[in-house]
C-alpha positions as a printed Julia matrix, in Angstrom:
393×3 Matrix{Float64}:
 -60.76  -36.28   62.19
 -58.99  -33.59   60.12
 -55.16  -33.72   60.64
 -55.06  -29.94   60.67
 -57.25  -30.02   63.72
 -54.66  -32.25   65.42
 -51.87  -29.79   64.67
 -54.01  -27.0    65.98
 -54.59  -28.95   69.17
 -50.82  -29.6    69.63
 -49.95  -25.95   69.04
 -52.64  -24.79   71.44
 -51.61  -27.37   74.06
 -47.88  -26.19   74.05
 -46.82  -23.67   76.6
 -44.64  -20.67   75.75
 -41.7   -22.33   77.43
 -42.15  -25.48   75.32
 -42.39  -23.43   72.11
 -39.12  -21.65   73.01
 -37.38  -24.96   73.62
 -38.7   -26.34   70.3
 -37.46  -23.28   68.4
 -34.06  -23.51   70.04
 -33.86  -27.21   69.14
 -34.74  -26.46   65.49
 -32.03  -23.75   65.33
 -29.42  -26.17   66.64
 -30.51  -28.81   64.1
 -30.2   -26.26   61.26
 -26.75  -25.14   62.45
 -25.65  -28.77   62.61
 -26.97  -29.43   59.1
 -25.16  -26.41   57.63
 -22.01  -27.3    59.53
 -21.96  -30.77   58.01
 -22.26  -29.47   54.43
 -19.09  -29.85   52.24
 -17.15  -26.6    52.18
 -16.49  -25.28   48.6
 -14.83  -21.95   47.87
 -16.63  -19.43   45.59
 -14.72  -19.61   42.32
 -16.52  -16.93   40.27
 -15.87  -13.98   42.53
 -13.34  -11.15   42.22
 -10.0   -11.61   43.96
  -6.92   -9.46   44.34
  -5.52  -10.57   41.0
  -8.54   -9.84   38.8
 -10.75   -7.27   40.48
  -9.5    -4.36   38.37
 -10.0    -6.3    35.15
 -13.47   -7.42   36.2
 -14.43   -3.9    37.23
 -13.38   -2.55   33.81
 -15.79   -5.04   32.22
 -18.69   -3.9    34.4
 -20.88   -1.37   32.49
 -21.2     0.9    35.56
 -17.45    1.11   36.24
 -15.73    0.75   32.83
 -13.53    3.75   31.95
 -13.55    3.25   28.16
 -15.88    1.73   25.55
 -15.37   -1.98   24.87
 -13.11   -2.98   22.0
 -15.28   -4.34   19.14
 -12.77   -7.15   18.59
 -13.11   -8.44   22.18
 -15.87  -10.63   23.58
 -18.39   -8.57   25.53
 -19.11   -9.28   29.16
 -22.64  -10.66   29.81
 -23.76   -7.42   31.48
 -22.54   -5.22   28.63
 -23.98   -7.58   26.04
 -27.31   -7.6    27.84
 -27.47   -3.81   28.04
 -26.49   -3.56   24.4
 -29.24   -5.97   23.41
 -31.73   -3.91   25.38
 -30.5    -0.69   23.74
 -30.67   -2.06   20.21
 -33.66   -4.4    20.54
 -35.64   -3.95   17.27
 -38.81   -4.98   19.09
 -38.5    -2.01   21.45
 -37.17    0.54   18.93
 -38.3     1.85   15.56
 -35.7     1.89   12.74
 -35.41    5.67   13.19
 -34.82    5.31   16.93
 -32.18    2.66   16.32
 -30.5     4.88   13.71
 -30.46    7.78   16.16
 -28.8     5.59   18.79
 -26.11    4.53   16.3
 -25.58    8.21   15.54
 -25.21    8.97   19.26
 -22.66    6.18   19.64
 -20.8     7.46   16.58
 -20.75   11.0    17.98
 -19.43    9.68   21.29
 -16.59    7.82   19.55
 -15.89   10.89   17.41
 -15.5    13.06   20.54
 -13.14   10.4    21.92
 -11.17   10.59   18.62
 -12.1     6.97   17.87
 -12.79    7.86   14.24
 -12.82    4.32   12.85
 -15.32    3.21   15.52
 -17.39    6.29   14.76
 -17.49    5.38   11.07
 -18.65    1.86   11.95
 -21.49    3.28   14.07
 -22.67    5.62   11.31
 -22.51    2.82    8.76
 -24.67    0.57   10.94
 -27.23    3.33   11.34
 -27.32    4.11    7.62
 -28.09    0.45    6.84
 -31.47    0.79    8.55
 -34.64    1.53    6.63
 -35.9     4.86    7.96
 -37.33    7.94    6.24
 -35.78   10.82    8.21
 -33.56   12.51    5.61
 -32.33   15.04    8.16
 -30.98   12.25   10.39
 -29.5    10.42    7.42
 -27.77   13.59    6.21
 -26.32   14.17    9.69
 -24.83   10.67    9.78
 -23.32   11.07    6.3
 -21.89   14.42    7.36
 -20.43   13.02   10.57
 -19.0    10.04    8.71
 -17.41   12.48    6.26
 -15.82   14.32    9.2
 -14.47   11.06   10.63
 -12.89   10.11    7.31
 -11.4    13.59    7.01
  -9.62   13.3    10.35
  -8.22    9.94    9.18
  -7.02   11.7     5.97
  -9.27    9.46    3.88
 -10.1    12.44    1.69
 -11.75   10.55   -1.14
 -14.04    8.63    1.25
 -14.74   11.87    3.12
 -15.76   13.56   -0.14
 -18.06   10.67   -1.11
 -19.83   10.8     2.27
 -20.15   14.59    1.97
 -21.7    14.21   -1.49
 -24.32   11.82   -0.05
 -25.12   14.27    2.72
 -25.54   17.13    0.21
 -27.95   15.08   -1.88
 -30.23   14.95    1.15
 -29.48   18.45    2.45
 -28.07   20.75   -0.27
 -27.75   23.75    2.07
 -25.48   21.92    4.55
 -22.77   24.62    4.8
 -20.24   22.76    6.92
 -20.54   19.76    4.59
 -19.92   21.97    1.54
 -16.88   23.41    3.31
 -15.52   19.96    4.0
 -16.11   18.97    0.38
 -14.06   22.04   -0.63
 -11.19   21.0     1.64
 -11.31   17.42    0.35
 -11.09   18.64   -3.24
  -8.07   20.79   -2.32
  -6.32   17.75   -0.81
  -7.17   15.65   -3.89
  -6.11   18.38   -6.37
  -9.62   18.2    -7.83
  -9.72   21.87   -8.79
 -12.85   21.8   -10.98
 -15.05   20.31   -8.24
 -13.36   22.55   -5.69
 -14.43   25.69   -7.58
 -17.92   24.26   -8.06
 -18.33   23.7    -4.3
 -16.88   27.16   -3.66
 -19.62   28.64   -5.87
 -22.28   26.7    -3.94
 -20.92   27.99   -0.65
 -20.64   31.58   -1.88
 -24.28   31.52   -3.01
 -25.16   31.23    0.66
 -22.29   33.22    2.17
 -21.15   35.65   -0.58
 -18.57   37.51    1.54
 -16.68   34.53    2.98
 -13.1    35.6     2.28
 -11.63   32.16    3.1
 -13.69   30.46    0.39
 -13.02   33.31   -2.06
  -9.26   32.82   -1.56
  -9.56   29.05   -1.92
 -11.39   29.49   -5.24
  -8.67   31.85   -6.54
  -5.92   29.4    -5.56
  -7.83   26.51   -7.14
  -8.17   28.44  -10.42
  -4.46   29.3   -10.41
  -3.47   25.71   -9.54
  -5.71   24.39  -12.31
  -3.97   26.58  -14.9
  -0.54   25.45  -13.68
  -1.62   21.79  -13.73
  -3.04   22.11  -17.26
   0.2    23.74  -18.42
   2.25   20.93  -16.87
  -0.03   18.34  -18.46
   0.44   19.94  -21.88
   4.21   19.84  -21.4
   4.05   16.22  -20.27
   1.88   15.26  -23.23
   4.31   16.95  -25.58
   7.29   15.15  -24.01
   5.45   11.82  -24.15
   4.64   12.31  -27.83
   8.26   13.18  -28.56
   9.44   10.14  -26.62
   7.0     7.9   -28.47
   8.23    9.25  -31.81
  11.86    8.71  -30.8
  11.11    5.17  -29.6
   9.32    4.38  -32.85
  12.29    5.69  -34.82
  14.71    3.7   -32.65
  12.72    0.5   -33.2
  12.84    1.08  -36.96
  16.63    1.46  -36.92
  17.13   -1.58  -34.69
  14.94   -3.77  -36.87
  16.79   -2.66  -40.0
  19.97   -4.19  -38.58
  18.55   -7.65  -37.83
  20.45   -7.95  -34.55
  20.97  -11.03  -32.37
  19.25  -10.23  -29.06
  18.93  -12.65  -26.15
  15.39  -12.85  -24.83
  13.76  -11.64  -28.02
  11.22  -13.8   -29.73
  11.47  -14.36  -33.45
  10.47  -11.51  -35.69
  10.79   -7.76  -35.26
  11.58   -5.99  -32.02
   8.31   -4.56  -30.72
   9.21   -3.64  -27.16
  12.36   -1.72  -26.22
  12.35   -3.25  -22.74
  14.15   -6.28  -24.21
  17.17   -3.96  -24.49
  17.03   -2.56  -20.96
  20.39   -2.97  -19.16
  20.62   -4.91  -15.9
  21.53   -1.72  -14.07
  18.87    0.81  -15.14
  19.71    4.38  -14.22
  23.43    3.65  -14.18
  23.69    2.54  -17.8
  21.79    4.26  -20.55
  19.87    2.12  -23.01
  20.86    2.09  -26.66
  19.79    5.34  -28.31
  20.0     7.28  -31.55
  22.34   10.1   -32.51
  21.53   11.41  -35.98
  19.93    8.11  -36.98
  22.96    6.07  -35.83
  22.91    3.72  -32.84
  24.95    4.41  -29.71
  25.36    1.39  -27.41
  26.52    0.68  -23.89
  29.27   -1.96  -24.17
  30.83   -4.26  -21.57
  34.52   -5.32  -21.69
  35.49   -8.29  -19.51
  39.06   -8.98  -18.3
  39.02  -12.65  -17.2
  42.62  -12.55  -15.98
  41.67  -10.13  -13.22
  37.98  -10.98  -13.04
  36.97   -7.37  -13.58
  35.17   -5.37  -16.22
  34.64   -1.96  -17.82
  31.47   -0.44  -19.21
  31.72    2.02  -22.05
  28.57    4.07  -21.66
  28.46    5.34  -25.25
  30.03    3.3   -28.03
  28.96    4.75  -31.38
  28.25    1.99  -33.88
  30.57    3.63  -36.44
  33.51    3.78  -34.01
  36.53    1.48  -34.36
  37.39   -0.79  -31.44
  40.99    0.39  -31.51
  39.95    3.98  -30.84
  38.08    2.97  -27.7
  40.9     0.74  -26.54
  43.32    3.64  -26.87
  41.09    5.77  -24.7
  40.46    2.99  -22.17
  44.18    2.31  -21.66
  45.44    5.9   -21.98
  46.11    5.59  -18.25
  46.97    2.34  -16.54
  43.89    0.85  -14.82
  44.23    0.2   -11.08
  43.63   -3.51  -11.57
  46.47   -3.81  -14.16
  49.14   -4.38  -11.51
  51.82   -5.31  -14.08
  50.97   -2.49  -16.48
  50.85   -4.81  -19.49
  47.45   -3.94  -20.96
  47.45   -1.49  -23.86
  45.54   -1.03  -27.09
  48.21   -2.59  -29.29
  48.93   -5.74  -27.28
  45.43   -6.94  -26.4
  43.07   -9.12  -28.41
  39.29   -8.78  -28.28
  36.83  -11.7   -28.59
  33.15  -12.45  -28.25
  31.29  -15.73  -27.85
  28.52  -17.01  -30.08
  26.09  -19.82  -29.24
  24.47  -21.5   -32.22
  21.06  -23.15  -32.46
  22.54  -26.44  -31.23
  23.65  -24.62  -28.03
  27.32  -24.98  -29.03
  29.5   -21.96  -28.32
  32.29  -20.66  -30.5
  34.72  -17.76  -30.16
  35.24  -15.02  -32.71
  38.21  -12.67  -32.67
  37.65   -9.05  -33.67
  40.01   -7.14  -35.97
  40.34   -4.19  -33.62
  42.01   -2.0   -36.24
  39.35   -2.39  -38.93
  36.07   -3.42  -37.3
  33.41   -0.98  -36.21
  30.8    -1.94  -33.65
  28.16   -1.94  -36.39
  30.08   -4.55  -38.39
  30.58   -6.72  -35.31
  26.88   -6.62  -34.46
  25.44   -7.02  -37.95
  28.01   -9.0   -39.98
  29.79  -11.02  -37.31
  26.49  -11.38  -35.41
  27.77  -10.61  -31.94
  24.84  -11.25  -29.53
  23.38   -8.56  -27.3
  22.61   -9.63  -23.73
  20.6    -7.37  -21.37
  20.9    -4.48  -23.78
  24.69   -4.65  -24.13
  27.18   -6.47  -26.36
  29.89   -8.16  -24.26
  33.55   -8.56  -25.26
  36.47  -10.39  -23.65
  39.95   -8.8   -23.58
  43.23  -10.74  -23.22
  46.87   -9.88  -23.5
  47.94  -11.48  -26.79
  49.89  -14.73  -26.5
  49.71  -15.05  -22.73
  48.5   -18.06  -20.77
  45.0   -16.73  -20.02
  44.28  -16.22  -23.7
  45.57  -19.71  -24.57
  43.51  -21.33  -21.82
  40.42  -19.46  -23.01
  40.92  -20.53  -26.62
  41.65  -24.16  -25.62
  38.46  -24.28  -23.57
  36.45  -22.86  -26.47
  37.85  -25.26  -29.07
């Protein structure tokens, strides 16, 4: 006998009252089964602490486009994949969608995001030059608002290769050239624009200003070139005079001086480097006073000047640091230190009444450190001078 026939017989043999009782019994069994299940709270839902954050991630409720640096929510990522699926879109359709996204970001003043969208679209292989020119133009506009004038000009140039009559792109190229002081290209783009709009007074004025600015710039460049040539000639002459004297210069390699930077003072701008006056050297010179741990810098010490003459001028008024008023040109002695090839130092006293700076540098071989000869000054016969000489002996 077929089992199905048995079921049919049971069902047909039950009364309505029995069927109602059976249904009620089944409902109670199901309620009991559900009631005995282990209770587990739903952990992936929104609660009071995160519902705003979760809603912002939902594509239907988000109030701003997602940050490209953040991980996308599954819904947004899924919609994005659908939008940019290469199986469902031609390269041209994909490029157009990137352009739309770029335009949206541009309107929201998200210029960097807009540039990224246009760049993605331009990577695609499609043949619509009109669309490609639009994306280059819009990318140029985005760069312009970011003040990336050179990048804006390059994008505009690409757009004009595809669409030479793109007036707003030519206008932006003009403005970029103005910002970059590229007056030749500026006038060239002005001519292109005026071929299409001959009476545009704004562009006519820009061209006039560019021509005037170009003439001023060329004049300044000629002046600068002339000054540079004069400076180069003076530097060459200075090097010749320095090398004639065979000076001792710290930091200089053997042979002739080839670079004047070896004579730059430690305090550039405050102390002038050695220079020429009628083919004679004028040096900055440092005088140290070990007793008071202070110093003087003579900005211009002519190589033919006597030390005594400078000392007279230096001590014509009592220095603030000379609390006892004992320093004067007649009572002080002047020394410099020399270090030989064996790294042994010795002290040489200068005849302040007879020696010129030239003789001290060339005959006595006083070294030049950081562009300046350095001399030590002591009151003759006092303890500080004796201690200095004892230490040097």
